[in-house]
C-alpha distance (Angstrom), angle and dihedral (degrees) to the residues before:
residue distance angle dihedral
M1 . . .
V2 3.72 . .
C3 3.85 116.0 .
K4 3.84 107.1 -131.9
G5 3.77 104.5 146.7
A6 3.81 101.1 -97.7
V7 3.68 123.7 111.9
T8 3.81 143.0 -130.1
D9 3.80 127.7 -166.6
L10 3.84 118.0 -97.1
P11 3.68 107.5 -137.6
C12 3.70 120.0 -133.7
A13 3.81 129.3 -165.4
S14 3.80 115.1 -116.6
F15 3.89 93.2 -136.6
L16 3.81 91.2 68.7
P17 3.74 112.2 96.9
I18 3.89 91.7 -144.8
S19 3.86 92.5 52.3
S20 3.78 91.4 115.1
L21 3.77 90.3 57.8
V22 3.79 96.5 55.4
S23 3.83 103.8 25.2
G24 3.78 91.7 96.6
I25 3.73 96.8 46.1
T26 3.91 114.8 121.3
I27 3.76 131.9 -161.9
P28 3.91 117.1 -125.5
A29 3.80 94.1 -126.4
L30 3.85 135.8 111.0
R31 3.89 115.1 -130.7
D32 3.77 110.2 -123.3
A33 3.70 94.4 0.5
P34 3.92 113.4 -176.4
L35 3.76 114.2 -86.8
S36 3.78 115.3 -119.8
E37 3.73 119.3 -138.0
P38 3.89 112.6 -96.4
G39 3.80 107.2 -103.1
I40 3.75 91.0 -161.4
N41 3.76 133.9 101.8
S42 3.67 93.5 -107.4
K43 3.74 93.7 53.9
R44 3.80 88.4 -141.9
W45 3.85 127.5 95.7
P46 3.82 114.9 -117.6
V47 3.69 116.6 -114.0
M48 3.96 136.5 -137.0
V49 3.67 129.6 -177.1
F50 3.79 113.6 -154.2
S51 3.79 126.2 -166.0
H52 3.91 122.0 -157.6
G53 3.73 126.4 -136.9
L54 3.89 133.3 -120.9
G55 3.80 109.7 -49.8
G56 3.78 91.4 11.9
T57 3.73 130.9 120.3
K58 3.80 139.3 -158.4
N59 3.90 87.8 -92.6
A60 3.91 98.4 46.1
Y61 3.85 92.8 87.7
S62 3.83 99.4 45.8
H63 3.89 92.3 129.8
L64 3.74 91.8 57.1
A65 3.78 96.4 38.9
G66 3.80 93.5 45.7
S67 3.76 94.2 47.1
L68 3.71 91.9 48.8
S69 3.74 92.3 47.6
S70 3.93 90.3 50.9
H71 3.66 84.6 65.3
G72 3.62 95.6 52.0
V73 3.79 108.3 -89.4
V74 3.81 124.1 130.5
V75 3.82 102.9 -137.1
I76 3.76 117.5 -157.2
A77 3.87 108.2 -157.4
P78 3.75 110.3 179.6
E79 3.77 124.6 -171.1
H80 3.76 105.2 -132.8
R81 3.86 118.7 -133.3
D82 3.74 94.7 -149.4
G83 3.81 97.4 105.2
S84 3.86 92.4 -94.6
A85 3.73 96.8 108.7
P86 3.92 117.9 73.2
T87 3.92 87.9 -111.1
S88 3.72 130.7 -18.3
I89 3.77 121.7 -158.2
I90 3.78 119.1 -146.7
R91 3.85 112.0 -160.1
N92 3.72 133.5 -156.5
M93 3.77 120.3 -125.3
D94 3.72 92.3 -90.5
G95 3.70 92.8 56.3
T96 3.75 97.9 -104.5
T97 3.84 121.9 130.6
H98 3.85 110.8 -89.6
R99 3.83 95.9 177.6
T100 3.80 142.4 -39.5
V101 3.78 129.0 -119.6
D102 3.77 108.7 -144.1
F103 3.84 126.8 -153.8
I104 3.75 113.7 -84.3
S105 3.80 113.3 -141.9
L106 3.84 114.6 -152.0
P107 3.80 126.3 175.8
H108 3.81 117.8 -105.1
V109 3.75 95.7 -127.9
R110 3.83 121.8 99.4
S111 3.70 112.7 -105.2
P112 3.79 137.1 139.0
E113 3.81 90.0 -104.5
V114 3.76 91.0 51.8
E115 3.73 93.9 47.4
D116 3.76 91.8 51.0
G117 3.78 89.8 47.6
R118 3.92 94.5 52.6
D119 3.77 91.5 40.5
A120 3.77 89.5 54.7
Q121 3.93 90.7 50.4
L122 3.83 90.2 47.1
K123 3.70 91.3 49.1
V124 3.86 89.2 56.6
R125 3.80 91.7 45.6
L126 3.81 94.2 49.8
W127 3.83 90.9 47.5
E128 3.83 90.1 50.5
L129 3.81 92.0 50.2
G130 3.73 89.0 52.4
L131 3.79 90.2 51.5
I132 3.79 90.9 46.2
H133 3.81 89.1 57.1
E134 3.76 91.7 48.6
T135 3.83 91.5 50.1
L136 3.84 93.6 48.0
L137 4.01 86.2 56.9
K138 3.81 89.6 50.9
I139 3.68 92.6 46.9
D140 3.78 92.0 47.3
R141 3.78 90.0 49.1
G142 3.86 90.8 52.5
E143 3.80 93.1 -114.7
P144 3.83 115.9 155.0
L145 3.75 114.8 -115.2
T146 3.79 115.3 -131.6
N147 3.78 98.3 -169.1
V148 3.86 99.1 63.1
A149 3.72 116.0 118.7
A150 3.79 110.4 -120.8
R151 3.80 120.8 -108.5
E152 3.68 133.3 175.4
D153 3.68 95.2 -107.1
K154 3.73 92.7 50.6
V155 3.80 104.9 -118.8
A156 3.81 93.5 -169.4
E157 3.80 90.0 64.5
G158 3.82 89.5 47.4
L159 3.80 91.8 57.6
A160 3.95 88.1 58.6
M161 3.72 91.2 75.8
F162 3.80 89.1 70.2
A163 3.89 91.4 63.2
S164 3.85 110.4 128.7
K165 3.84 89.7 -5.7
L166 3.84 102.0 97.4
D167 3.84 125.6 89.2
I168 3.76 96.4 -139.2
H169 3.77 105.7 118.6
R170 3.88 102.3 73.5
P171 3.64 111.8 89.1
G172 3.83 110.9 -106.6
C173 3.92 92.7 11.6
I174 3.86 97.3 116.7
S175 3.78 118.6 83.7
W176 3.76 120.7 -138.5
S177 3.82 121.1 -153.9
G178 3.84 142.9 161.5
H179 3.71 148.9 162.2
S180 3.81 123.8 -119.6
F181 3.77 106.2 -45.9
G182 3.72 86.9 12.2
A183 3.81 89.3 58.7
A184 3.78 90.6 50.8
T185 3.81 85.9 50.2
M186 3.86 92.0 55.7
V187 3.89 91.5 46.8
Q188 3.77 91.1 51.4
F189 3.82 92.6 42.9
V190 3.81 98.4 52.1
K191 3.84 91.6 42.5
S192 3.76 92.9 47.0
V193 3.75 89.6 52.1
F194 3.78 97.7 43.4
Y195 3.70 95.6 45.3
R196 3.85 94.5 41.1
S197 3.82 94.9 124.8
H198 3.81 93.8 50.1
S199 3.70 126.9 84.4
A200 3.84 146.6 164.2
P201 3.88 132.3 -155.3
S202 3.77 95.0 -104.6
Y203 3.89 97.5 35.1
R204 3.84 114.3 110.0
P205 3.87 104.1 -172.9
L206 3.77 116.7 -146.9
F207 3.76 93.9 -153.9
T208 3.70 129.0 23.8
P209 3.83 117.4 175.7
A210 3.73 124.0 -162.9
E211 3.82 115.5 -89.5
D212 3.78 91.3 -120.8
S213 3.83 96.3 39.5
A214 3.72 123.2 124.5
I215 3.73 94.0 -116.8
A216 3.76 90.1 53.2
K217 3.80 87.8 57.3
Q218 3.98 93.5 43.8
I219 3.72 100.7 53.9
T220 3.85 112.0 68.0
S221 3.74 138.5 153.6
S222 3.80 90.1 -83.6
S223 3.90 98.0 51.4
P224 3.85 107.8 132.6
L225 3.73 110.3 -113.6
S226 3.94 124.7 -172.1
L227 3.75 121.0 -176.7
L228 3.81 123.5 -168.6
D229 3.82 114.5 -163.6
L230 3.81 93.9 -22.9
W231 3.78 109.3 -146.2
G232 3.82 103.7 -145.0
P233 3.90 110.1 -172.6
P234 3.87 94.9 81.6
L235 3.86 89.4 59.4
R236 3.81 90.2 58.0
S237 3.91 97.6 70.8
S238 3.93 111.3 142.4
K239 3.94 87.2 -132.8
T240 3.83 92.1 59.0
E241 3.85 98.4 32.8
W242 3.74 90.9 118.9
L243 3.76 91.1 59.2
W244 3.80 89.0 47.5
E245 3.80 87.9 57.7
Q246 3.72 93.8 58.3
P247 3.79 120.3 86.1
L248 3.73 124.1 -122.6
P249 3.80 112.3 -78.2
C250 3.88 91.0 -106.0
Y251 3.81 88.0 70.2
A252 3.84 93.4 56.7
R253 3.82 116.7 114.9
S254 3.82 87.9 -100.1
G255 3.86 93.9 46.0
P256 3.81 133.1 108.0
G257 3.74 94.7 -131.6
G258 3.66 122.4 -122.4
S259 3.80 97.8 -25.8
C260 3.69 93.3 102.8
V261 3.89 95.7 48.9
L262 3.74 128.3 84.5
A263 3.80 126.6 179.1
I264 3.68 122.7 -174.0
L265 3.83 121.2 -169.7
S266 3.81 129.9 -166.6
E267 3.74 113.5 -134.6
A268 3.74 90.2 -108.8
F269 3.87 91.7 58.7
F270 3.75 91.3 43.1
K271 3.81 88.9 57.7
W272 3.79 92.7 44.3
R273 3.82 90.2 88.9
A274 3.77 100.1 -170.9
N275 3.74 90.7 56.2
L276 3.80 93.3 42.4
K277 3.75 88.3 58.0
I278 3.73 92.1 54.6
T279 3.86 91.7 45.3
K280 3.82 90.6 53.3
R281 3.80 90.7 46.5
V282 3.81 88.0 55.2
V283 3.78 104.4 43.8
F284 3.80 105.0 33.3
P285 3.78 122.6 76.7
P286 3.90 113.6 -93.8
Q287 3.81 111.7 -102.9
S288 3.84 90.1 -141.4
M289 3.71 93.9 63.1
D290 3.77 122.8 78.9
P291 3.88 113.2 -133.2
P292 3.76 114.7 -120.5
S293 3.80 93.7 -125.9
G294 3.75 103.9 34.7
H295 3.83 94.7 -86.2
W296 3.79 140.7 33.1
T297 3.80 118.6 -119.0
P298 3.79 100.1 -117.3
P299 3.88 122.4 -119.5
H300 3.69 122.1 -111.6
V301 3.83 106.1 -103.9
F302 3.83 124.3 170.0
Y303 3.71 142.5 157.8
R304 3.79 127.9 -149.7
V305 3.85 115.9 -132.5
A306 3.77 117.9 -124.1
S307 3.73 93.8 11.4
A308 3.81 134.4 133.5
H309 3.76 135.3 -148.1
L310 3.78 89.0 -102.9
S311 3.68 90.4 51.4
Q312 3.82 86.9 80.6
S313 3.78 91.7 65.7
D314 3.83 137.1 44.1
F315 3.76 93.1 -87.1
G316 3.75 93.0 79.7
V317 3.82 89.4 57.7
L318 3.89 92.8 40.8
L319 3.90 94.2 50.3
P320 3.72 107.4 20.5
W321 3.86 90.8 154.3
L322 3.82 90.5 61.0
T323 3.89 96.4 46.2
K324 3.74 87.9 47.3
K325 3.75 97.2 46.4
V326 3.80 98.7 41.2
F327 3.76 102.1 30.0
K328 3.86 103.6 23.3
A329 3.80 89.0 -122.9
D330 3.77 120.8 158.3
D331 3.82 137.6 -164.5
P332 3.95 99.9 12.3
V333 3.87 90.6 -176.4
G334 3.85 92.5 52.3
T335 3.79 89.5 50.1
L336 3.83 90.5 54.2
R337 3.76 90.9 45.0
L338 3.71 91.2 57.0
N339 3.69 93.7 45.6
V340 3.76 91.6 53.9
R341 3.87 92.6 46.7
A342 3.87 89.8 54.4
V343 3.74 94.9 45.6
L344 3.78 93.5 48.0
E345 3.85 92.5 45.8
L346 3.83 90.8 48.5
M347 3.78 88.2 57.1
R348 3.83 94.2 47.5
Q349 3.81 92.1 50.8
N350 3.69 86.9 54.0
G351 3.77 97.0 56.6
I352 3.77 100.0 -95.2
E353 3.91 112.1 135.4
L354 3.77 111.9 -135.0
A355 3.85 138.1 164.5
P356 3.83 112.9 -84.6
T357 3.79 120.8 -93.3
S358 3.77 108.7 -115.2
S359 3.81 119.2 -114.9
V360 3.84 89.4 -121.3
D361 3.84 90.0 59.1
M362 3.82 88.4 44.5
E363 3.79 91.5 48.5
E364 3.71 91.4 -141.7
A365 3.79 93.6 161.5
A366 3.68 92.9 59.7
A367 3.86 91.0 39.0
G368 3.82 92.1 57.7
G369 3.74 99.7 -111.9
A370 3.82 130.0 -97.5
R371 3.83 116.7 -4.8
N372 3.83 95.3 -154.6
D373 3.85 142.5 -7.0
V374 3.85 92.3 -83.2
D375 3.77 91.0 53.1
S376 3.76 90.2 45.7
E377 3.74 90.0 54.5
R378 3.76 94.5 47.4
L379 3.74 92.3 47.1
S380 3.81 89.8 53.4
K381 3.71 87.1 57.9
G382 3.83 93.6 50.8
Q383 3.77 94.5 -106.9
D384 3.76 114.7 147.9
V385 3.91 101.0 -126.5
R386 3.86 96.5 -179.9
I387 3.76 109.6 39.7
L388 3.91 94.7 78.4
A389 3.84 95.2 32.9
T390 3.72 120.1 113.9
D391 3.84 99.0 -145.9
G392 3.87 93.2 92.0
S393 3.78 92.4 -118.3
V394 3.97 89.6 140.4
K395 3.86 106.7 78.2
G396 3.76 113.3 -123.6
W397 3.85 91.1 9.3
V398 3.73 108.4 116.0
V399 3.81 120.4 -168.6
L400 3.93 112.6 -142.5
K401 3.80 125.5 -143.7
P402 3.81 124.8 -162.1
E403 3.77 92.3 -98.9
D404 3.81 95.1 48.1
G405 3.74 119.2 106.1
D406 3.78 96.4 33.1
K407 3.65 101.2 89.9
T408 3.86 96.5 -39.9
E409 3.79 115.8 139.1
L410 3.75 112.8 -143.7
G411 3.70 96.9 -167.4
E412 3.86 116.4 -150.9
A413 3.81 90.1 -1.4
V414 3.86 92.0 73.3
N415 3.82 114.0 84.4
T416 3.78 102.7 -124.4
K417 3.74 91.9 -156.9
T418 3.87 91.0 75.6
T419 3.78 131.6 54.1
D420 3.80 133.8 -151.4
Q421 3.79 112.0 -69.0
A422 3.82 123.4 -143.6
T423 3.79 101.5 -174.8
P424 3.76 135.9 38.9
S425 3.82 89.0 -117.1
E426 3.81 87.5 72.3
A427 3.86 92.5 46.7
V428 3.80 102.8 49.7
I429 3.67 147.9 1.1
D430 3.82 122.0 -106.2
G431 3.81 117.9 -73.6
E432 3.82 89.3 14.2
I433 3.77 88.4 -91.7
M434 3.74 125.5 65.3
K435 3.74 117.7 -53.3
T436 3.81 100.9 133.1
E437 3.83 116.3 -151.1
S438 3.76 131.9 154.9
R439 3.87 89.5 -96.5
G440 3.70 118.7 36.4
R441 3.82 123.1 -142.5
L442 3.71 140.4 -154.8
């Protein structure tokens, strides 16, 4: 996405009761906008692949994707055809509709049937991510794509401008990110690729790339991973339990520790204690493993005060009155701005060259400016010195430690309007968007 001021329609599923409120919403982006020349040392644009959550679509994260692209990131945001989007349209080569994939509603209680259903969805998602990586390599090589639906403005020709412009060949250079079920998808994907040659009698892998495949070379222990409101239960399938027991690749003997991992929770998901326990188990270093240099570099884990699950997507901005009334969430734009700042700085700290973050976005005037000469130098280069700091200098941005969330009191950081939540029904509305029922779902 390149923000140029034009608009395209944002699709909305007809089964949502608020469809009439968002059906006319447009995204301030120009389709097939001309690609600028990379003004960075690598002469190639950095790339991120982003996976949506249940009830989400490729367009539901336009604020995040557009903000990242404005800093020089090519964001690939697929719409998964696993039955997690409200409706996905699969087109023929001539652009006509071949078939649709409708939303699959599964209960949010653990059972063999639900596990099989989520495993089936994850299997599709991981397969799609593998295809996306293969397609990116073809685009970068300038190879014509034969499975692109025709359009009057010839989208296949538009893709040709990305040839030799994508930073996708260096091992570990692609960033992987997702929201909720999309965050779980990315965890499962990077671990499936990294541990591809390992196995156990009861393990049924959902994705196994060839040992000499390009994706096997791409995903390393240093691959940047950013997780927004990770939804943990799909990772706990009995058939993939062996993979669940393995740490993130960054904690392998060759890994850098948590320096390439970012997890951002909404307050709603921080207060959903069962899911918080899973999230901490995923992102923090395993206590059973001895770090190679005496200690692990900790991951970057934060939660945003007075935020809801929907605050991580466009819907908090589109319907702020709903997220405030139902979830007691405030300042949806501010939440997204913090998310963008954190993701950008994670990429910078892992050697990815980006455009500077503006002082307005960093809110430096309100924060009091640089704290020392090192901060001053980094600020002058557009680096965001505060957003990943652990000193609490960013208002409403709370750093989490492994012990937090059990019985830890965070004082003024906690939004006193909300209480601890024991079930997903108290953390989010069905479909992660808006389908109001007497009992919400994840």
